[in-house]
C-alpha positions in Angstrom: 5.3 12.5 9.6 5.1 16.0 11.1 4.2 14.7 14.6 5.1 11.6 16.6 2.7 8.9 15.4 2.2 5.8 17.5 -1.0 3.8 17.6 -0.4 2.7 21.2 -0.7 6.3 22.5 -4.1 8.0 22.0 -2.6 11.5 22.3 -0.5 11.0 19.1 -3.2 9.5 16.8 -3.2 12.1 14.0 -0.4 13.4 11.8 0.0 15.1 8.3 2.9 13.9 6.2 4.8 14.7 3.0 6.2 12.1 0.6 8.3 11.8 -2.4 10.4 9.3 -4.3 11.2 7.7 -7.6 9.0 5.4 -9.6 8.6 3.3 -12.7 5.9 3.8 -15.3 4.2 1.2 -17.5 2.0 2.3 -20.3 -0.3 -0.3 -21.7 1.7 -2.9 -19.7 4.9 -2.1 -21.6 8.1 -0.4 -20.8 9.4 2.2 -23.3 12.7 1.5 -25.1 13.9 4.9 -23.8 14.9 4.6 -20.1 13.8 8.1 -19.1 10.3 7.4 -20.5 9.8 4.8 -17.8 10.7 7.1 -14.8 8.3 9.0 -12.7 8.9 11.4 -9.8 6.0 11.2 -7.3 5.6 13.8 -4.6 2.6 14.6 -2.4 1.0 15.0 1.0 -1.5 13.2 3.2 -2.8 12.7 6.6 -3.4 9.6 8.7 -5.4 9.0 11.8 -5.2 6.1 14.3 -8.6 4.5 14.7 -7.5 2.1 17.4 -4.2 0.5 18.5 -4.1 -1.6 15.3 -6.0 0.3 12.5 -5.0 3.5 10.7 -7.1 5.5 8.2 -5.5 7.9 5.8 -6.0 10.3 2.8 -3.2 11.0 0.2 -2.8 13.2 -2.8 0.2 12.7 -5.1 1.5 14.3 -8.3 3.6 12.3 -10.7 6.1 14.1 -13.0 6.8 12.0 -16.1 9.4 12.3 -18.8 7.1 11.4 -21.7 4.4 13.2 -23.7 2.1 10.4 -24.9 0.1 9.5 -21.8 -2.9 11.5 -23.0 -2.6 9.9 -26.4 -2.9 13.2 -28.3 -0.6 12.9 -31.2 -1.4 16.3 -32.8 -1.3 19.4 -30.5 -3.7 21.3 -32.7 -7.3 20.5 -33.6 -7.8 19.8 -37.3 -10.0 21.8 -39.6 -13.0 19.5 -39.1 -13.2 20.0 -35.4 -15.4 22.6 -33.7 -12.3 24.4 -32.4 -10.3 24.4 -35.6 -6.7 25.7 -35.4 -6.8 26.0 -31.6 -4.2 24.5 -29.4 -5.4 21.5 -27.3 -2.1 20.4 -25.8 1.3 21.9 -25.1 3.9 20.0 -27.2 6.8 21.5 -25.1 5.7 20.0 -21.8 5.7 16.4 -20.6 2.6 14.8 -19.2 1.8 14.7 -15.4 -0.7 12.6 -13.6 -2.2 12.7 -10.1 -3.4 10.2 -7.6 -5.9 10.6 -4.7 -6.6 7.8 -2.4 -8.0 6.6 0.9 -6.2 3.8 2.6 -6.6 1.6 5.7 -3.6 -0.1 7.3 -3.4 -2.8 9.9 -0.6 -3.3 12.3 0.1 -7.1 12.3 2.5 -7.3 15.3 3.3 -5.2 18.4 7.0 -4.5 18.6 9.4 -2.1 20.3 9.1 1.6 19.8 10.3 2.9 16.5 14.0 4.0 16.8 13.1 7.4 15.3 11.3 8.2 18.6 13.9 7.0 21.1 
């Protein structure tokens, strides 16, 4: 979070944030035999707003960098001669695939507790 965010205080009810991490990727519910094909590096940004002292509404946009080139299921990087765009490039065989996520979320605070140690 860029700003102090506590649902109990109405003056701190909105904050943008950045996120990143490390993830695992399943394609057609299977892991690849190569370990790096299963890794994804997500990074993105979002914003969340406190609706009341228990509910939060947010928006998030995340890019995922993968280490595989078969997510789009294009085996040949050129159109064939029967296609309308014959001998034109339709994918870059030198780059791995990426995918994005955009979402809206609602979170609910189950229990009141002490102030987060990050804000002490």
